N, C-alpha and C positions, 0 to 999 in steps of 0.2 A: 215534287220533282227533286231529284238529287242532282245538284249542279256542281261540277268541278271546274269546268272551263267555259268561259264566256267569249263568244266571238263578237268582234266589233267591226262593222262596216264603216270605214272612215278612219283617218289617222291624224286628225287635227287636235286642237287643244281640248275640245270637249271629250274626245276619246281618251286623251291623256289623263284628264281628271277623273273620268269614269274608271280607267284602269288603275290609277293610284288608289281609288276607293275600293275597287274589287280586290286588289292585292292586300290591302289592309285587312279585309274581311276574309282572306284565306283562299280566294279563287285564283285560278290561272286566267290569263287573258291573251287572246290572239287577235291581232288586227289585220285587216286587208286594206291596203292603201297603195295607189300607183307610185307615189314618190318614196324612195328609200329613206331611211333614217327620219321618219316622220315624227312629230311631237309625241304621238301615241306609241309609235314603234320603239321610241327610245326607252320607254318604261314597261312595255308589254313583255310577256314571255317570248313572243315571236311576232314578226310581221311577215305576212304574205304580200310580196310586191307584185301587184297585178291590177289591171283595170277593173272598174266596177261592173263592166259588162262582159268580163271574162267568166263565162259560166262554169268552165272547168275549175278555175280557182275559187269561185263562189262555192261550188260543190265541195271542194276540199275544206274550205272554212267551215261549212256546215257539218261535214263528217267528223271534224276534229273538235266540235263545240257541242256542249249540252244545250245551250240557248244562244241565239244570235240576236244582236241589237244593232242599231245604227246611230251615229252621232250627228247626222244631218239628213234632211229629207230630200236632197237632190240626187240621191243615188237612183239608178234605173229601177223602176218598179219591177221589171222582169227579173232582176236579180233576187228580189225578195220572193216573188211568186215561184221562181225555180226552186228556192229552198223549201218553200211550203209544199210544192209538189213532191219533193223528196222526203216529205214528212219530218222536216226539221222544224224545231220550235223557233219562231221569230216573234220578238216582242219589242215594240208594238207590231201588230199584224200587217199583212199586205193590204187588207181592207182599210186600215187607218192611214197607211201611207198613200194609197190611191186617193183617198178623200182629201187629205191635207196638202199633198204636193201639187194638186191642180186647183188653181184659184177658182175656177168655175164650179167645180164639184164642192169645194169648201163653202162657197157662198150659197149654193143650193142646199147644202146640209144645214147651214145656219138658219136660212129662211124657213126650211121645213120644220125646224124646231123653235121657230118664233124667237130667235135670238137676234137682238138688234145688230145690224151691220150696215155700212153705207150702201146706198143704191148703186147698182152696177148692171152692166150688160156686156155680153160677148161681142167682139168686133173682129171681123176677119176680112172685110172689104170696105171700100170707100163709102158705099151706100150705107153700110151698117154704122160707120163712124158718124155720118151725118144724122142718122136716126137717133143714135145715142146722144149726140150733142143736143138735138131738139128735145129729147125726153128727159135727160138728166141735167143738161146745162153745163156751164163753165163757171169757175175753173173745175178741172177734172184731173184725175190721175190715170194715166194709161200704164198698165202693167202687163208683162208677159204672163201667160197663164201658168207656165211652169218655169222652174229655175229662178234665178235672180235672188240676191240677198244683199244686205248692207247698202241699200239704195240702188243697186244695179238692177237693170231690167225694168225700170219704171221712169216715167216722165211726167212732170207737172205741166199742164197746158192751161194757159189763161186765155187763149185766143184760138180761132179756127186755124190760123197759120201755124201756131205751135203744135196743134194736133197733127197737121200734115207732116211737120218735121219729125214728130215722134213716130208716126207710122212708117216713115221712110227709114228712120234709124232702126226700127224693129225688123226691117228687111223681110216683110211678109209673114213673120211669125204670128201665131194666134195671140190676141190681146184681150184684156178685160178693161172696160171703160168704167171708172168708178168716180162717184161724186167726191169732190174734194171737201174734207171736213175741217172747218176752222176750229180746231180743238184747243182747249185750255191747257191740257197736258196729256202726255202719253203714259198709260199705265200698263202694268203686266203682272201676271201671277203665275207661279209654278204650282202645279198640282201633281199628284201621283195616285195611281190606282193599281191594286194587285189583282191576282186571279180570283181571290176570295171576294172581291168587290169592295174592299176597304179603300176609302178615298181620304187623302189628307191634302190640305192646302197650306201654302206658305204665305207669309205676309205679302200684301199688295205693295208693289214697288212703283216708283215714279221714274221714268226714263228720259234722259236728255241725249239728243243725237247730234253728231257733227257730220254734215253732208251725208245723211242716211246711215251712218255708222254709230252704234251705241257708244256714247262717251262716258256717261255717268248714270249709275242707278242709285236712287235714294230710297232708304227703307226706314220706317214705313212711309208710304206715299202720303203727301200732305192733302188728304181728302177727309170728309166726314166719315164717321164709322158706318153709317147706313150705306154709303156709296161703296165702301170697301166690302161690306157684306154682300152687296149686289154682285160685285166682281167675283166673290167666292161662290155665290150661288150659280152663276153662269159657268164657271170653270167646272163645278161639280156636275152640272147638267151635261156639259160636253163630255166629261169622263164617262158618265153613264151611257149616253146615247151612242158614243163611238165604241164603248166597251174596250177602251184603251188599257193596255197593261204596260206600265212604265211611268216615268215622269214626263211631263209635257208643259208647254208654256202657252198662255193666251195673251195676246197683246190687244190693248183697248185704246180708243180715243175717249177722253173725258171732255165732254162738250156741254156746257151749260148745266152741269149737274147730272146729265144723263151719260151712260157709258155705252159705247158701241164696239163690237169686236172688229179689230183690224185683221188679225190672222191667228191661226193656230200653228204651233210648231210641235210636232209629235216626238219630242226629244228633250233632253236637257238643253238649257238655253243660257246665252250670255247674261241675261238679266238676273239669272239665279246664281252667278258666281259668288256673290256675297255670302251665300249660305254655307260655304266651306268654313268660314271663320265666324259668322254671326249667328248661326242657329245650331242647336245641338244635333240636328239631323240635316245633313246637306242634301241638295237636290240629287247629287250623285249617289249617295248612300240610299236615298229613297228609290232611285231608279234600279239600283242593284237589288235591293230588297224586293221590289215589285216584280222584276222579271225572273227572280229566283224563288218565287213562292214564299217569301218571308213576310212577317207581319210589318205593318206600317204604324208609326206613332206620330202624333201631331207635332209639327215643328214649332219652336218658339225662339224668339230673339234672346241672345245672351246679354244684350245691352239695349238701352232704350232706342238707340238709332245706329244706323250703319250707312256708309256710302262706299260703293264700288266704282273705281275709275279704271277704264281701259287704258293701257299703255299702247298707243298707236304709233306706227312707223311714220317717219317724216319724208321718206322717199329718197333720201341719200344719207349715208352714214349708218353703219350697222352695229355700232358699239354704244350701249346705253350708259351714259355718264350721269353721275349724281346719286347713284344707289346708296353710297355710304351716308350721304346727308339725309336721304329719305328714311333710311332705317333707324335714324335717331328718334323718329316719332314713336313713342312707346306703344301706341295702340294701332299700329299699321302693320299689315301683313302683305308682303310682296310675292307675287307668283309670276314667273317667267316661263315661256313655253318652249324654249329650245329651238326657235326658228332662226335661221341664219341671216336672212335678208329682211331689213325693215322697210318694206315697200310702203308707199304713201297710204296712210290709214290702215295698214295691215295690223291686225290684232297680235301684238307681240307678247303681251302679258297683262296683268291687272294688279291693282292693290285695293285692299279693303280697310276702311277706318271704322272702328267702333267708338262711340261717343255717347254722352249723356243727352244730347239733343241733335236734331237734324241740322240745325244751323251751325253748331260747333263741328259736326262731322264734315259738312261742306267746306267750312273754313280750313280745316286741317287738310282735307283732300286737295283743295286748290293750291294750298301752300306746297304740298308735296309734289303735285304735278308740275309746278313751276320750276322745281329743282331738277327734274329729269330732262335730258336732252340727248339727241342722237349725234354721235360724232364719228368721223373717220378715224379709226384707231391709229392708222399709219401716220396720218398727218396731224392728229390731235386737233382737228378743226370741228367746232360745233356747227351743227346744221339745223 
C-alpha cells in the first residue's frame, strides 16, 4: 500500500507523538478532534475540528487519508464502521475496536483463548449485583463496560454498602463486576503487528499509579526472565488472535508469580512513552510502520534501564516551574504536550531517564520530579 497521508482520530498527546514520528518519516498527518488547537493539531498538517460522531467529518477524514488510525479507544465504534463501509482502510480494524472497547467482549475474548484474567460477571440490575457478590465475592472492582480511563468509571467495593454506592454513582449504566486482585505489581507490554503478520514486542515494564493515573514506568520490569517471557507470549497470542495491525498495549497484574491480563489497549500507550528515548524503535514508529505496510524490527534498550515519569497537573497554576533545573540532568529528556490548563492529574508531559540500573534511574527521576511545580505565572505562586 502506498501511503502519503495518515488520518488520526483523536487530538491528544498520543496523536501528537504519532504525528511527530509520521512527519519524521515523510508522511502527512490530518487529525480529527473536537477541540481546536489540540496537542496533535499543533503539529499535524491539518486539524478537522469536529465531533467524533460527526459522520460527515469522519467521511472527510477518510476521503483525505490513505489510512486512518486512532489514538484512543473511546471513539464511537460507528465512526470506524462508517469508514470501513466506505472502503477506507482503518488500522486497527473495527473488529479490534469493538472487542477491546467493551470490557465484556474483551473478557470473553480472553477467556475464549484461555488467557488468564480476573473472574468477572456482567451486572445491570440489583439482583445481578447480589448474584455476582455471592459468586465472585468481595472486595471487587465495579467498572463501566465502556469508556472510563485513568481510574475514571471504576469503583473499589469492600462491602455490600459500597457496592450499592457504586451502582448509584454509575447511574444505571451497564457494569462489569470483577474480582479484586491483590497484585504484587502492575506490568505492561507494548507489541506491534503488521499486515504481513510480523510481530515485535517491547521490554516488559513495571507501572506505578497515582489515584488510577500512571505516574511512573520502570524499564525493564523487576521480574524474573521467565515471567517476562510469559508476558511476551501472551501479547503475541493476542496479536495473532485479534489479527491486530498496529501497536497496542496489554496491562497485567503480577500476583504471586503468575500474570493475569487486566486490559488491552488497541493503540499506542502511556506506558510506552519511554520508547521514544530509550529504544532504537519507538512504539510510535512501530505503529506507523505497521499501519503503512512497512517492516518491523525488534526493539532493544539503548541503556540498561529507563524510567518514564508523567508530569501531572496540580489543579491550579498552569505554568511549569523548575524546567531549567531538571534539564541539568544529563540523561533526562523532557516532553511537554502543549496543553493550556494543568487540571488535577491531567497528563501535561513526561520525562524519561536513561541509567545504568533501575535503582539509579528511579533515584534521578524522583529528584527531577521534586524540582517541578505548577505556579500561577501572574502571581508567581507555587501550587
